[in-house]
C-alpha positions as CSV (number, residue, x, y, z in Angstrom):
1,M,66.7,-85.9,-41.7
2,Q,65.8,-82.2,-43.6
3,N,63.3,-79.6,-42.3
4,V,62.4,-78.2,-45.6
5,F,61.1,-74.7,-45.1
6,K,61.8,-71.1,-45.8
7,P,60.4,-68.6,-44.5
8,F,56.6,-67.9,-45.5
9,G,53.9,-66.3,-42.6
10,E,53.7,-66.4,-39.1
11,K,57.5,-67.9,-37.2
12,A,56.1,-68.4,-34.1
13,T,55.8,-71.8,-33.1
14,A,54.2,-72.6,-29.3
15,S,51.8,-70.4,-27.4
16,L,52.5,-67.0,-27.2
17,S,50.6,-66.9,-23.4
18,G,53.8,-67.1,-21.8
19,R,56.2,-65.1,-24.8
20,F,53.3,-62.4,-23.4
21,L,53.9,-63.1,-20.3
22,Q,57.5,-63.2,-20.6
23,T,58.0,-59.7,-22.4
24,R,55.7,-58.4,-19.7
25,N,58.5,-59.3,-17.1
26,S,61.0,-58.3,-19.1
27,L,59.3,-54.6,-19.8
28,T,58.4,-54.1,-15.8
29,L,62.0,-55.0,-15.6
30,V,63.4,-52.4,-17.6
31,Y,61.3,-49.8,-16.2
32,M,62.3,-50.6,-12.9
33,I,66.4,-50.8,-13.9
34,I,65.3,-47.2,-15.5
35,L,63.7,-45.7,-12.2
36,V,66.5,-47.5,-10.0
37,M,68.7,-45.4,-11.9
38,I,67.2,-42.0,-11.8
39,L,66.4,-42.7,-8.1
40,L,70.2,-43.7,-7.3
41,L,71.3,-40.1,-9.2
42,S,69.1,-38.2,-7.5
43,A,70.0,-39.6,-4.3
44,S,73.8,-39.3,-5.1
45,F,73.2,-35.6,-6.0
46,T,70.8,-34.8,-3.3
47,R,73.6,-36.4,-0.8
48,T,76.3,-34.3,-2.1
49,I,74.3,-30.9,-2.7
50,F,73.5,-31.5,1.7
51,S,77.2,-32.7,2.5
52,Q,78.1,-29.1,0.5
53,R,75.9,-27.2,2.6
54,L,76.8,-28.9,6.1
55,E,80.6,-28.1,5.3
56,H,79.9,-24.8,4.1
57,R,77.2,-23.8,7.6
58,F,78.9,-25.6,10.7
59,P,82.3,-24.1,10.3
60,R,79.7,-20.8,10.5
61,A,78.1,-22.3,13.8
62,Y,81.3,-23.4,15.4
63,R,82.2,-19.9,14.6
64,L,79.3,-18.4,16.5
65,M,79.3,-21.0,19.7
66,E,82.8,-20.0,20.2
67,V,81.3,-16.7,20.9
68,G,78.2,-17.8,22.9
69,V,76.0,-16.2,20.2
70,L,74.8,-20.3,19.7
71,P,74.5,-23.3,22.2
72,A,76.3,-26.7,21.4
73,P,74.7,-28.5,19.1
74,S,73.8,-32.3,19.7
75,L,74.0,-33.8,16.2
76,S,77.4,-33.8,13.8
77,P,77.6,-33.2,10.2
78,D,77.6,-37.3,10.3
79,D,74.6,-38.0,12.2
80,L,72.8,-35.3,9.7
81,R,73.7,-37.2,6.6
82,A,73.0,-40.9,8.4
83,D,69.2,-39.2,9.2
84,L,69.5,-37.6,5.2
85,L,70.2,-41.1,3.7
86,E,67.5,-43.0,5.7
87,S,65.0,-40.6,4.7
88,V,66.0,-41.2,1.0
89,L,65.9,-45.2,1.1
90,L,62.4,-45.1,2.8
91,V,61.1,-42.8,0.7
92,N,62.2,-43.5,-2.9
93,G,61.6,-47.4,-1.4
94,A,58.4,-46.8,-1.3
95,L,58.2,-44.8,-4.7
96,L,59.6,-48.1,-6.6
97,L,57.1,-50.5,-5.1
98,I,54.5,-48.0,-6.6
99,A,56.4,-47.3,-9.9
100,G,56.7,-51.2,-9.9
101,I,52.9,-51.8,-9.7
102,F,52.5,-49.2,-12.3
103,S,54.9,-50.2,-14.6
104,Y,53.4,-53.9,-14.4
105,W,50.2,-52.1,-15.3
106,F,51.9,-50.3,-18.2
107,A,53.7,-53.2,-19.8
108,G,50.0,-55.1,-19.6
109,L,48.2,-52.2,-21.3
110,T,51.5,-51.9,-23.8
111,L,51.3,-55.3,-24.9
112,Q,47.5,-55.6,-24.9
113,P,47.0,-55.1,-28.8
114,I,49.2,-57.5,-29.6
115,Q,47.7,-59.8,-27.3
116,E,44.4,-59.2,-28.5
117,A,45.5,-59.6,-32.6
118,Y,47.2,-63.0,-31.6
119,D,43.7,-64.4,-30.2
120,R,42.2,-63.4,-33.0
121,Q,44.7,-64.9,-35.2
122,R,44.7,-68.3,-33.6
123,R,40.6,-68.1,-33.4
124,F,40.4,-67.6,-37.3
125,L,43.0,-70.3,-37.6
126,S,41.1,-73.2,-35.4
127,D,37.6,-71.9,-36.9
128,A,39.1,-72.3,-40.7
129,S,40.8,-75.1,-40.3
130,H,37.4,-77.0,-38.9
131,E,35.6,-75.2,-41.9
132,L,37.6,-77.0,-44.1
133,R,37.9,-80.5,-43.5
134,T,34.0,-81.2,-44.6
135,P,34.3,-79.8,-48.2
136,L,38.0,-81.4,-48.1
137,A,36.1,-85.1,-47.1
138,I,33.4,-84.6,-49.8
139,L,35.5,-83.6,-52.3
140,Q,38.1,-86.4,-51.6
141,T,35.3,-88.8,-51.6
142,N,33.8,-87.7,-55.0
143,L,37.4,-87.9,-56.5
144,E,37.8,-91.6,-55.5
145,N,34.6,-92.4,-56.8
146,E,35.3,-91.2,-60.1
147,K,38.6,-92.8,-60.4
148,A,37.1,-95.7,-59.7
149,V,35.2,-95.8,-63.0
150,S,38.0,-93.5,-64.8
151,Q,40.8,-94.7,-67.3
152,G,43.5,-93.5,-69.1
153,E,44.4,-89.7,-68.5
154,S,41.4,-88.6,-66.8
155,R,42.3,-91.7,-64.0
156,V,45.8,-89.4,-64.4
157,K,43.8,-86.2,-63.7
158,I,42.0,-88.1,-60.8
159,E,44.9,-88.7,-59.2
160,S,46.7,-86.1,-59.3
161,H,44.2,-83.8,-58.2
162,L,43.6,-86.5,-55.2
163,E,47.4,-85.8,-54.8
164,E,47.0,-81.9,-54.1
165,V,43.5,-83.1,-52.1
166,E,45.3,-85.0,-49.8
167,R,48.1,-82.4,-49.5
168,M,45.4,-79.9,-48.2
169,K,43.9,-82.3,-45.4
170,H,47.4,-83.0,-44.2
171,L,48.0,-79.0,-44.3
172,V,44.5,-78.6,-42.5
173,E,45.0,-81.4,-39.9
174,D,48.5,-79.5,-38.9
175,L,46.9,-75.9,-39.1
176,L,44.4,-77.5,-36.6
177,A,46.5,-79.5,-34.3
178,L,49.1,-76.1,-33.6
179,S,46.1,-74.1,-33.0
180,R,45.2,-77.0,-30.2
181,T,48.3,-76.7,-29.1
182,S,49.0,-73.4,-29.2
183,E,45.9,-72.9,-26.7
184,H,48.0,-74.8,-24.3
185,V,45.5,-75.7,-21.7
186,P,46.9,-78.0,-19.1
187,E,43.6,-79.5,-17.9
188,S,43.4,-81.0,-21.7
189,L,46.2,-83.1,-21.0
190,H,45.7,-86.4,-20.1
191,L,48.4,-87.5,-18.4
192,T,49.5,-91.1,-17.9
193,R,52.5,-93.2,-17.3
194,V,54.5,-94.2,-20.3
195,D,57.0,-96.9,-21.3
196,L,59.6,-95.1,-23.2
197,N,60.4,-98.6,-24.5
198,T,57.1,-99.5,-25.2
199,V,55.8,-96.7,-27.5
200,V,59.1,-96.4,-29.6
201,Q,59.0,-100.4,-30.7
202,E,55.2,-99.4,-31.4
203,M,55.9,-96.4,-33.2
204,I,59.2,-98.6,-34.8
205,G,56.8,-101.2,-36.1
206,R,54.4,-99.2,-37.6
207,L,56.6,-97.0,-39.9
208,Q,58.9,-99.9,-41.3
209,S,56.4,-99.9,-44.4
210,V,57.2,-96.6,-44.7
211,A,61.0,-97.3,-44.5
212,V,60.8,-100.1,-46.5
213,R,59.5,-97.7,-49.6
214,S,62.1,-95.4,-49.0
215,K,64.7,-97.7,-49.1
216,V,66.1,-96.9,-45.5
217,K,67.1,-98.9,-42.8
218,L,64.7,-97.8,-39.7
219,R,66.5,-99.6,-36.0
220,F,65.4,-99.6,-32.3
221,V,68.7,-99.3,-30.5
222,L,67.3,-101.5,-27.3
223,D,69.4,-101.4,-23.9
224,A,67.2,-104.2,-22.3
225,R,68.6,-102.3,-19.3
226,V,66.9,-99.5,-19.4
227,S,63.8,-99.3,-18.2
228,I,62.4,-95.7,-18.2
229,E,59.0,-94.6,-17.7
230,V,57.6,-90.9,-18.0
231,R,54.3,-89.1,-17.0
232,T,52.9,-87.9,-20.2
233,D,50.3,-87.9,-23.0
234,K,50.9,-91.1,-24.5
235,D,48.7,-89.7,-27.8
236,L,50.6,-86.2,-28.0
237,F,53.9,-88.0,-27.2
238,E,53.4,-90.4,-30.1
239,R,52.6,-87.8,-32.6
240,V,55.5,-86.2,-32.0
241,L,57.5,-89.0,-32.2
242,D,55.6,-90.4,-35.2
243,N,56.7,-86.7,-36.8
244,V,59.9,-86.7,-36.2
245,V,60.9,-90.6,-37.2
246,R,59.2,-90.1,-41.3
247,N,61.2,-86.9,-41.1
248,A,64.2,-89.0,-40.6
249,I,62.6,-91.6,-43.2
250,H,62.0,-89.3,-45.7
251,Y,65.2,-86.7,-45.7
252,N,67.0,-89.2,-45.7
253,K,69.3,-90.9,-48.6
254,E,68.7,-94.2,-50.5
255,D,70.4,-96.8,-48.1
256,G,70.8,-94.8,-45.6
257,S,69.4,-95.7,-41.9
258,V,67.2,-94.3,-39.1
259,D,68.5,-95.5,-35.5
260,V,66.1,-94.3,-32.3
261,S,67.5,-94.9,-28.7
262,I,66.7,-94.1,-25.3
263,S,69.1,-92.6,-22.4
264,A,68.0,-90.8,-19.1
265,D,69.9,-89.2,-16.7
266,A,68.8,-88.4,-12.9
267,N,65.9,-86.5,-13.5
268,H,65.1,-86.5,-17.4
269,S,64.9,-89.1,-20.0
270,Y,66.0,-88.9,-23.5
271,L,65.4,-90.2,-27.0
272,E,67.3,-90.0,-30.2
273,V,66.7,-90.1,-33.7
274,R,69.5,-90.2,-35.5
275,D,69.4,-90.3,-39.3
276,T,71.9,-90.4,-41.9
277,G,70.4,-88.4,-44.0
278,I,70.9,-85.2,-45.7
279,G,71.2,-82.9,-43.2
280,I,70.2,-79.1,-42.7
281,P,72.5,-76.3,-43.5
282,Q,74.1,-74.6,-39.9
283,Q,72.7,-71.0,-40.6
284,D,68.9,-72.8,-41.1
285,L,69.2,-74.6,-37.3
286,V,67.7,-71.2,-36.1
287,Y,64.6,-71.2,-38.0
288,I,63.6,-74.7,-38.1
289,F,61.1,-74.9,-35.7
290,D,59.2,-71.7,-37.3
291,R,56.1,-72.1,-38.8
292,F,56.2,-72.5,-42.6
293,Y,60.2,-72.3,-43.1
294,R,61.3,-74.4,-45.7
295,V,65.4,-74.9,-46.8
296,D,64.3,-76.9,-49.9
297,K,60.8,-76.6,-51.7
298,S,61.3,-79.3,-54.3
299,R,62.0,-81.8,-51.4
300,S,59.5,-80.9,-49.1
301,R,56.7,-80.8,-52.2
302,Q,57.9,-84.8,-53.3
303,T,57.5,-85.6,-49.0
304,G,53.7,-83.6,-48.9
305,G,55.1,-81.8,-46.1
306,N,53.8,-78.5,-45.8
307,G,56.5,-76.8,-43.1
308,L,54.4,-77.1,-40.0
309,G,55.8,-80.5,-38.7
310,L,58.3,-79.7,-36.4
311,A,56.5,-76.4,-35.5
312,I,54.0,-78.5,-33.9
313,V,56.5,-80.7,-32.6
314,K,58.3,-78.3,-30.7
315,A,55.1,-76.6,-29.4
316,T,53.6,-80.2,-28.4
317,M,57.2,-80.6,-26.5
318,D,56.7,-77.2,-24.5
319,R,53.2,-78.5,-23.5
320,L,54.1,-81.4,-22.2
321,G,57.1,-79.9,-20.1
322,G,59.7,-81.5,-22.5
323,T,62.1,-80.1,-24.9
324,V,63.5,-80.7,-28.3
325,S,66.8,-80.1,-29.9
326,I,68.6,-80.7,-33.3
327,E,71.9,-81.2,-34.6
328,S,72.8,-81.8,-37.8
329,E,75.7,-81.4,-40.5
330,L,75.1,-81.2,-44.2
331,E,75.3,-84.1,-46.0
332,K,75.9,-86.2,-42.9
333,G,72.9,-86.8,-40.9
334,T,70.8,-85.1,-38.0
335,T,70.4,-86.0,-34.5
336,V,67.1,-84.9,-32.6
337,T,66.4,-85.0,-29.4
338,L,63.0,-85.3,-27.2
339,S,63.7,-84.9,-23.8
340,L,61.1,-85.4,-20.9
341,P,61.2,-85.5,-16.9
342,I,61.3,-89.3,-15.8
343,H,58.5,-90.8,-13.8
344,S,59.1,-90.8,-10.3
345,A,58.4,-94.4,-9.8
346,S,61.2,-95.5,-12.5
């Protein structure tokens, strides 16, 4: 299997809300670390200077006590050092708490323009995708009507135009799906108990015709002893699985194979899609979840890929509380692993 993307446009894959929060917390932590270092240095220098002053003053005081000028002291230098340390810790601790609150506020203020720009970009992406769906549908209908009454070279041109319109429709639908996923609204998820064996068997049945056309063997390695249920949004998870399996088929070799298997440990399920395809170069693995990233543009155009498939997979799995990982070796194949928490009753 091959993800065929090259850098173009934005590389973020999922909702940036979590990233903004993580960055804000990281900035706050950096500010706090810097402040702690400053306070520690300040306390250390203060104690050193204060100790030197004590060592200088107390011998003079003892000499004055010996001649009866001063009474005997009730405190020793060590008592004074302890009092100083307690005072420094109390004052610096209060300062650190106040500084932490202001650091968090300042980090949010620093990131606010970036957050607003991202929100505008996301709204534009969603609005543009919505607006493009209708004219594309009208254009496709008109071309199909013309194709029905055309012949020869004119028919060939119309078919070529229809392919381009279909590719644009897929791009718009993917952009719309990605913008919806990026909104990261948990309340919009329709969580139900889903049996993985059933979902995979249904998916394999639907995609067998695609595999046959590509001359690829699509198999479900079913272990009858394994019955795994997960709590997830069935439609979203099926979209993820469909995308991953289609990639495994499209970027395979002739007479290659795609094997889908399921396993689990105590807490998580693992759905593995292993193919014998063309593989992904190691230097490109780090970028495969970036939007519009393409390794091989020509292969992507043949399969109708637009560089958003795996970005949608990654964003959707994040939204479902799962993970996706990919291992690949050039010319030997790719393995995609989808993981979700197991339902407690499974």
